[in-house]
C-alpha positions in Angstrom: 19.6 -0.7 37.4 18.7 -4.7 36.6 22.0 -6.1 34.8 19.8 -7.4 31.8 17.7 -4.2 31.5 21.1 -2.0 31.4 22.4 -4.7 29.0 19.2 -4.3 26.8 19.7 -0.3 26.6 23.2 -1.0 25.4 22.2 -3.4 22.6 19.6 -0.8 21.4 22.0 1.9 21.1 25.2 -0.2 19.6 23.4 -3.0 17.6 20.3 -0.7 16.9 17.7 -3.6 17.6 14.7 -2.7 19.7 14.5 -5.4 22.4 11.0 -4.7 23.1 10.2 -6.0 19.5 11.1 -9.5 20.6 10.1 -11.9 23.3 12.1 -11.5 26.4 12.9 -15.4 26.5 14.2 -15.1 22.7 16.4 -12.2 23.5 17.9 -14.1 26.7 18.3 -17.2 24.8 20.4 -15.3 22.1 22.7 -13.4 24.7 23.1 -16.5 26.6 24.4 -18.3 23.5 26.9 -15.3 23.1 27.9 -15.5 26.8 29.0 -19.2 26.4 31.2 -18.4 23.2 32.8 -15.4 25.1 33.4 -17.2 28.3 31.4 -14.5 30.3 29.7 -15.7 33.5 26.5 -13.4 33.6 24.9 -10.5 31.9 26.8 -7.9 33.7 30.2 -9.6 32.8 28.8 -9.9 29.1 27.9 -6.1 29.2 31.4 -5.3 29.8 32.6 -7.5 27.3 30.3 -6.2 24.7 31.5 -2.5 25.5 35.2 -3.5 25.2 34.9 -5.6 22.2 33.6 -3.8 19.1 33.7 -6.9 16.8 31.0 -8.3 19.4 28.7 -5.9 18.3 28.1 -7.6 14.7 28.3 -11.1 16.2 25.3 -10.4 18.6 23.3 -8.8 15.7 23.9 -11.8 13.9 23.1 -14.1 16.6 19.6 -11.7 17.3 18.5 -11.9 13.8 19.4 -15.4 13.0 19.9 -15.1 9.2 19.0 -18.7 7.9 17.7 -19.0 4.6 18.3 -20.6 1.2 17.0 -20.2 -2.6 13.5 -21.2 -3.1 12.9 -22.0 0.7 9.5 -23.8 1.0 9.4 -24.5 -2.9 5.6 -25.1 -2.8 4.9 -21.2 -2.0 7.2 -20.5 -5.0 5.4 -22.7 -7.3 2.1 -20.7 -6.2 3.8 -17.4 -7.1 5.0 -18.8 -10.3 1.9 -20.3 -11.5 -0.8 -18.1 -10.0 0.3 -14.8 -8.4 2.7 -13.4 -10.7 0.8 -14.1 -13.9 -2.1 -12.6 -12.3 -0.1 -9.2 -11.5 1.5 -9.1 -15.0 -2.2 -9.4 -16.5 -3.5 -6.6 -14.1 -0.3 -4.2 -13.9 2.3 -2.8 -16.3 4.7 -2.5 -13.7 4.9 -4.7 -10.8 6.4 -3.7 -7.2 7.5 -6.1 -4.8 8.9 -5.7 -1.3 11.1 -8.6 0.4 11.0 -7.7 3.8 13.7 -9.4 6.3 15.6 -10.5 3.2 18.6 -11.4 5.3 21.5 -12.6 2.6 19.4 -12.2 -0.3 18.3 -16.0 -1.2 14.6 -14.7 -0.9 14.4 -11.7 -3.3 16.8 -13.2 -5.8 14.4 -16.4 -6.0 11.7 -14.0 -6.8 13.9 -12.2 -9.3 14.6 -15.7 -11.2 10.7 -16.1 -11.3 10.4 -12.4 -12.6 12.8 -13.0 -15.2 10.9 -15.8 -16.5 7.7 -13.9 -16.3 8.9 -10.9 -18.3 10.0 -13.3 -21.3 6.4 -14.2 -21.5 5.0 -10.5 -20.8 7.3 -8.3 -22.6 5.6 -5.3 -21.9 5.7 -5.8 -18.0 8.3 -4.4 -15.9 9.2 -5.8 -12.4 11.1 -3.9 -9.1 11.8 -5.9 -6.3 12.8 -3.9 -3.1 14.7 -6.1 -0.6 15.2 -4.9 2.9 16.9 -5.9 6.4 17.8 -4.1 9.5 21.3 -6.0 9.3 24.0 -4.0 6.9 26.2 -7.1 7.4 23.8 -9.5 5.9 22.7 -6.7 3.1 26.5 -6.4 2.0 26.6 -10.2 1.4 23.3 -9.9 -0.3 24.5 -7.4 -2.8 27.7 -9.4 -3.5 25.4 -12.2 -4.4 27.7 -15.3 -3.9 26.6 -18.3 -2.4 27.6 -21.9 -1.6 26.0 -24.9 -2.9 24.1 -26.0 -0.2 22.2 -22.6 -0.6 21.0 -23.7 -4.0 19.8 -27.2 -3.4 16.4 -26.2 -4.3 17.7 -24.4 -7.8 17.6 -26.9 -10.7 20.7 -27.3 -12.9 19.4 -25.5 -15.8 18.6 -22.3 -13.6 21.8 -22.8 -12.1 23.4 -22.3 -15.6 21.3 -19.4 -16.7 21.2 -17.3 -13.6 24.5 -18.3 -11.8 28.4 -17.8 -12.3 30.2 -20.9 -11.2 33.5 -19.8 -9.5 36.7 -22.2 -9.0 36.2 -22.3 -5.3 32.9 -23.9 -5.5 30.7 -20.8 -5.0 27.9 -19.5 -7.3 27.4 -15.9 -8.1 23.9 -14.5 -9.1 24.4 -13.0 -12.9 23.9 -9.1 -13.4 20.5 -9.7 -15.2 19.1 -11.0 -12.0 20.9 -8.7 -9.7 19.4 -5.7 -11.8 16.0 -6.6 -10.4 16.6 -6.1 -6.9 17.3 -3.2 -4.7 18.8 -3.7 -1.3 18.4 -1.1 1.5 18.5 -1.1 5.0 15.2 -0.8 7.0 13.4 -1.4 10.5 10.4 -3.1 10.3 9.4 -1.8 13.3 9.8 2.0 12.3 6.0 2.3 11.3 7.0 3.5 7.8 6.8 0.9 5.0 9.6 0.9 2.2 7.0 2.0 -0.5 3.4 2.6 -0.9 1.0 0.8 -3.5 2.9 -2.3 -3.6 1.5 -5.3 -5.5 3.1 -8.1 -3.1 5.0 -8.1 0.2 6.8 -11.1 1.5 7.8 -11.2 5.2 8.4 -14.8 5.9 10.0 -16.4 9.1 10.4 -13.1 10.8 7.4 -12.4 13.0 8.0 -15.8 15.0 10.2 -13.8 17.2 8.2 -10.8 17.4 5.4 -10.0 20.5 2.0 -10.3 19.7 1.6 -6.5 19.7 4.6 -6.2 17.2 3.2 -9.1 15.0 -0.2 -6.8 14.8 1.9 -3.7 13.8 3.8 -5.3 11.5 0.5 -6.6 9.8 -1.0 -2.9 9.7 2.2 -1.8 8.2 2.2 -4.3 5.3 -1.5 -3.7 4.8 -0.7 0.3 4.3 2.1 -0.5 2.0 0.0 -2.6 -0.4 -2.5 -1.7 -3.2 -6.1 -2.9 -3.4 -6.1 -6.7 -3.7 -2.1 -6.7 -3.3 -0.5 -10.2 -1.9 0.9 -10.7 1.6 3.0 -13.7 1.7 3.8 -15.1 5.3 5.9 -17.8 6.8 4.5 -21.3 6.8 4.3 -21.2 10.6 3.1 -17.6 11.0 -0.5 -16.3 11.5 -2.3 -13.2 11.8 -3.6 -11.9 15.4 -7.3 -11.4 15.9 -7.2 -7.6 15.9 -5.7 -7.5 12.4 -7.2 -10.5 10.6 -9.9 -8.4 8.9 -7.1 -6.6 7.1 -6.5 -9.5 4.8 -8.4 -12.1 2.9 -7.2 -15.7 2.5 -6.0 -16.5 -0.8 -4.1 -20.0 -0.7 -4.4 -20.8 3.2 -1.9 -23.8 3.0 0.9 -21.7 1.5 0.3 -18.6 3.9 -0.7 -16.4 1.0 -3.3 -13.6 1.7 -4.6 -10.6 -0.2 -5.3 -7.2 1.0 -9.0 -6.5 1.9 -10.8 -3.9 0.6 
C-alpha cells in the first residue's frame, strides 16, 4: 500500500479526521510541517513515529485544524450582526438560537455572546442560546475554560473588557460567567451530515471551508440550509463562497460581509 494512503488511514482512525474532507495538497503540507518538527524523513517514517508517540496525535490534530482566531475577527461582520441581524431576530423571535460551527478555542462564540448580552438588555423578553461546536476536543476544553491572552482581545474595547472579562495577575483575561452561560460547547463533526440542531435562527461557519474540497463545501452548505429556519442567517468567512450547485439555497443579505439568508 502507498505510504501516504496508509498514513491517511491511521490519521482517520487515531485523529478522527476524515482526510477526504480536505484537499490532498493541504493534508500533505500540514503533515510535512509535522515531519520537519519530528525529524522524520518520509511518510512511512512519520507514520511509524505517529503510532509510537501518542502525544503526536493531538499535535497533528492541531496542525490539521489550524485553530487561529481572536475576538471579533473581521469587526465589520460583527457590526452588521449587532446593528441589523440580531435586532431583527429579537423583533421576530422570542427565543434566538445560534450555531457557531468550527468554533475553535471559543473566541467567536464568546464574541457573539457579548453582542447577545447587550441585545438582551434592550429586549428583556428575549432569550439567546449559542451552540458552539468543533471536532477538536483539545480546543473545546480551552474554549470552556475561557482564558485568553491580551492579543486575542485586540478588537475588544476597554469598556467591554471591564464588563465581560476577569483580569488575572499573569496578564490573561477570563470570560465572565454571565457570558459563558450563554454558550454551550460540544464536539461535532461538520461532515457527519447531521446538524447540531434544527430550526436555528443563525449559523456562523467562518474560515472553515477554505480547506474543504468543492464536494465537501456543497455538502456543508446543504447541512447548514437544513439546520436553519426560514429566513435564517448564514454567516460565511470573508474569503469563502457558495458553489453553483448550492447557491440557490441562500439569498444574499450583505454581500460584502458574506451574510446570507436561507431561501424559501
